[in-house]
Steps between C-alpha positions, in 0.01 A plus 500: 500500500177614652268205453483220755616234253822690436574571865433138594787388276751742655742355752588752769858562604554356845835656593533863603787705636395687815692820570504610863404870521703540821841361399470440125586129524350284227371148554372260234190323631250246368145636520203288605256461210185488710561730796625845598814554704423781744825498700858459385808531720811634330786263578753782465362757747208327672236749382153349479336609177124530459304594187468867409149647510303367203725198441399146592843365597869576541575376147265761352661771716870412497547226240628515145193300394147525648345191660356229271131585568565861394696385195210281390193701598626851562383475861545272796297343777654764727347789300259723687244444224530123535460532879186704457645834620 
């Protein structure tokens, strides 16, 4: 599905399982469909997760599913290219 008509009909997955890199705890979370989540606090160990270099959000870095904008367009509003960098 590379044309815009095909991608427009795709419904992104909105639940992702975040795995904490510090303690390994897994948390199922609902992702926002129109925004990036830059900070996530692990409820098991208290670590505050931030996106890895090159990723737009914690779901793209630590989630089982990338954020909805990335699922739909292959990039997100948080991308360096989208920000003009």
